[in-house]
C-alpha positions in Angstrom: 76.5 20.4 52.8 74.0 22.6 51.3 73.4 25.9 54.0 70.2 28.0 54.3 70.2 31.3 55.6 66.5 31.2 57.1 66.2 28.2 58.7 63.7 28.4 61.8 64.6 25.1 62.6 68.4 24.9 62.4 70.5 28.0 62.1 72.5 29.3 59.8 75.4 29.3 62.6 75.2 25.5 63.8 74.3 24.4 60.1 78.5 26.2 59.7 79.8 24.4 62.9 78.6 21.0 61.3 79.8 21.8 57.9 83.3 22.8 59.4 83.8 19.4 61.5 83.0 17.2 58.8 86.7 17.2 56.9 86.7 18.0 52.6 83.3 19.5 53.4 82.5 22.2 50.3 79.2 24.2 51.6 76.9 25.8 49.0 74.3 28.9 50.7 70.8 28.9 49.5 68.8 31.9 50.4 65.5 29.6 51.9 64.1 28.4 54.8 64.0 24.2 56.3 63.0 23.1 52.8 65.3 23.7 50.4 64.4 21.5 48.0 61.1 22.5 48.1 61.1 26.6 48.6 64.4 27.0 45.6 63.9 23.4 44.0 65.9 24.8 41.1 68.5 26.3 42.3 68.8 23.2 45.0 68.8 20.6 42.0 71.6 22.5 40.2 73.6 22.2 43.0 72.7 18.3 43.6 73.4 17.2 40.2 76.9 19.5 39.4 77.8 17.7 42.8 77.1 14.2 41.0 78.2 15.2 38.0 81.6 15.9 39.6 81.7 12.4 41.6 80.7 9.8 38.6 83.0 7.3 36.8 82.3 6.4 33.6 82.9 2.3 32.5 
């Protein structure tokens, strides 16, 4: 789960609470607001592609 530090709509504490309630969740935090994919696209893309690479199987 990607959490953010300056989200005006969903507080960081609420984001952490949600992550804590999902078993096995790993979190990464970006210093951004509500739209990390728009505000920090390179960092967001790296987190997503790294996660997908870990979970991609080859046939």
